[in-house]
TORSE-530463 format. One record per residue: x, y, z of N, C-alpha, C, O in turn. Coordinates in steps of 0.05 Angstrom, whole numbers, plus 5000, padded with zeros to 4 digits. Atoms other than C-alpha are relative to their C-alpha. Example, Ala and Ser with C-alpha at 12.3 -4.5 7.8 and 13.67 -1.06 7.14 Angstrom:
501849765000524649105156501850245000503950245013 498449764999527349795143498550225014499550445018 
//
This chain:
499850344980079085024738500750185026502550345032 499250014961077785074818501849855007502949654997 498050214982082084864871498149895020496049975030 502950164977079084314916500749955016502749805018 500250214984077584194980499749845010499249694991 500350294991076683595020499650105027501050285035 501449904981072783685083499649735010498149574999 502250174975071783175141497150075009495750255000 501750044992066783105170498349955037496950105050 499150014970066882805241500650175021502750085030 497949834992068883355283501850334982503950434990 499749885027069683875222497550124996496750315009 502149885002063483945192497349895025495250015028 502350154979059483475249500849955024502549785029 498150024977060283635324499749735007497549665015 501350214994060982965336500949935033499649775047 499650004977064983055402497650055014497249895033 502249924982058983315431497549835002495749855018 501150264998055682685412500649765030499649595044 498350284985060382345452499650075025499549895042 500449904981059182865507497849945012497949855035 502350064991051682785512500349665017500049605040 500250305000052482015510500549875027499249705039 499050074981057382015566498550075029498949995052 499849944975053782375607497349965008496350045029 502050174997047882015595499049575018497349395022 498750264995051381455620499349985035499050165052 500250114963050281035693501750275026500050445031 498649844976053981475746502250234981504550274989 496449695012058982105700501350085028500450165049 498449914974064382205743500850354982501650544995 500349735014064782825701497950184991495950094980 502150015008061083335688501050164967503250094956 500649915026059483815615502850254996503850274974 498349804990064784425640503749744999505149644981 498350255004070183905648500149894972501949994960 500750105020068183525586501250094982502849974968 500149905025068184165540504250045005505350164987 497649854985076184285577502349744992504749774992 498850235008078683635556500449754985498449634994 500350145011079983075513499849835011501549785029 500350304985076582385532502249935009502449955033 497150104997084282115531500350155024501849975032 498049844982086582575591497849885019498849755037 500850014982080682455628499149755017499849675039 500750285002076381785620501749715010504149665004 497850215011079081155631498249854980496549894963 498450205034080480575589496449864998495349854976 503149995008071880315611499250204985499550224960 500849785014068880925598500850084974499150084956 499849935039071881125530499449674993497349695006 499850115010071480445505495149974993493649904975 503150005000063080515527500350074982500149924962 500749795022063481125483501749884968502050064951 498350105019067380795428498349774996498549684973 502550245010061480195430498350224989498450324966 503349905013055380555421501550234966500050334950 499549865032059180925355499349834981498349884959 500750215026058480325321497149905004496049754988 502049945008052180405344497250014982495850224983 503249735012045380475297499150244996496750245002 501949754991043381165295501750165003501450384991 498349735006050081515316499850154998499150325015 499549755014051081925266498050154979498250294959 502149785023044082145243499750215016499050415003 501749844993042382555291503750285006503350475021 497349794989050383035302498750244982497750284960 500849815011049383685310502850204983505150244989 498449775021052084215250502550255017501950475027 498449794995058984545271498950305001498250374978 499949745009057485305283501050154973503450144968 499249865022057985695220501249844971501949964950 499450115021059985045177497550104972498250124949 502450055024053485115131500150324985499050324963 500249805005054285845119503650034979503650134957 497950045007062385715105499649864967500649954947 499550235019060885115055498750154978500150194958 500349865025055985535008502150214998501550284975 498849755005061386155008502449794983502549784958 498850145015067185624998498849944955499750004932 500650195023063185244944499750344970499950284946 498549815026063985974892503550034996504750124977 497450015009070785924896501549814986502849824965 498650415004073085124897498549835007497349855028 501050335000070284414889501249985024503450015034 501050024961068084294961499449694988498449634966 500950244995067683534978500349935020502050065032 500250074988066683205025501249655014500249435013 497550385000072682575048499249995034499850125054 500450134961069782235116500449655000499649464987 499050364983072581575153497149875004495849915025 501550214992067481095146499849654998498049474999 500250295002069380465140500849835025500649595029 498750124962072080335215496649895005496149655008 503350045003063180405218497249824989494949864997 501350075018059480035179497950144998497450224975 501349835000053680425202499450274998497550395007 499249794996056181005191499050134971498550374969 499849845014054981095121498850054988499750214972 503249865005047381175101500250195022500550415011 500849814988046681585167501650244992500350444987 499149825007052282025148499650194960499450414950 501349845029050582105073496250245012495450475012 502749844995043282325094500550185027498750345029 499949734989045382795148501650224986501350464991 499349705021050283165088498449964986497750194984 502549775005043983175049497050115015494850165006 502149924994039883395097501950325011501150545004 499749795005044483885120501950294988502250534991 497049835031050284105059497349944974497849714966 501950145016043883985007501750184976501050154953 498949965023049584454967501949724989502049714964 498450135004054283844964498649784991497149625003 500550325017053183344907500949785021502149765042 499050324989053082604914503049934999504549815013 497150085017059082644863502550085026504749975029 497549854974063283014927498649935019496850075027 500550134983062082514978501549784998501349644978 498250075012067782134991500849795030502349855048 498850204964067981455053502949784987503749614971 497250194997074181175058501650025023501350195041 498749984977078881045104503650095002504550155024 498949824986085881315085499850194980499650164956 500449785020085281955061503550264980503950474968 498249925026092781885030499650004976501750054964 501050105019089781754975499350344976500150414954 501049765014086182484960500950164988503150174998 498749905022088282934905498450334998496850434983 502649684995085283654926504050155014506250075020 498749665000089384344938500450025031502550115041 500749974973086784285014498849815014496849685007 502350294980083983795062500650155040502250185058 501149874968080284125126500049645025498549455024 500850204986081283595180501349975042502950135051 500849904980081083535252502449735016502849705041 498150214999086282955254502150034997502150064972 497750025013093682975246500449794986500249834962 499850295021094782255217498750124974500250214956 500849865020090682515168502950254976504250254955 498249855024094683065143502449994986503250014962 496950255011101782745153500849934974502849994961 499850115024099482325096498850164974498650054952 501149885027096582855047501650184985503050364994 497149925021100783054985498750505009499850725010 501049655010096783814987499250125035498949965054 500649934983094984305041499749985024498550205026 501650034973093184135122499050215003500650405001 500449884982089484535148498849835029497649625024 499350204975089084225227496450075003496350054979 501749844985081084505252500549855028500949615030 500049934978081384635326498049675023495849575020 501750224995079684045372501749905013504149865007 499550034973079783825446504049634997505849505008 497050374998085083145419502250114986504249974987 497149975017090283505374500950325009501450474990 500349834986090984095424504150074995505450284990 496749935002098983965421500449914984502449764986 498450055027099483835352501850324992501250555000 498349745015104484355316501049974975502950074965 498849985038105384205247498750064982499550114959 500649755021100284515220498750175009497950245031 502449675005096285095199498249865018497649625018 502850074979090685135260498450074984499450184965 501149825005084185365240498049935027496549735028 502949964977079285505309496949934992495349895010 501749985009073785445264498650084979500150084959 500750025022069185565215500850374982500950424958 499349675006070886405212502949944995503950094977 497849945009077486245208501349884970503449964959 500050025020076385795146499950194979501750324968 501649725015072886265108502250244995503050264971 498149864985078086805135501950054973502250234957 496849985017084686505099498449854975499649874953 500550115032081086165041498950074984498449934964 502249835018076786745012501450275000500550454986 500149785011081087315022502150004985502750194971 
//
């Protein structure tokens, strides 16, 4: 029997942060430029009103429909599927519009992931897998298997988990 991997969608498979940067830059009068937004987390530089404006847009229909795929993710998933049962475990409960958009996005960009291997949930502690690849440390803290922290600006200071910087790191670690 193959080992199981659960993989988060936002900021792991999908470059959600880049989408939020686009929204910020398209807003009325952004105070920061692209380079600054790629070096620091939103919570470090944006004020409360700017963060709320972006957060509100996440609830709008269409937000999750056209997010770019993380570099290397598609090839990595195909390679991982030879050795593991691969599941996508994505938080969708907070954003009701995201269900259909996330499902359609996965079907479009990751057609080898069967619909039975897509999990929409709120609490990832219930997952029964060998590995969880996620960008949010709080999901890894409650997970019973091995957590791999996918690098992101918002988790730079986290040291409790093995960090993977990109999909090359993931495949190097899990396929060797």
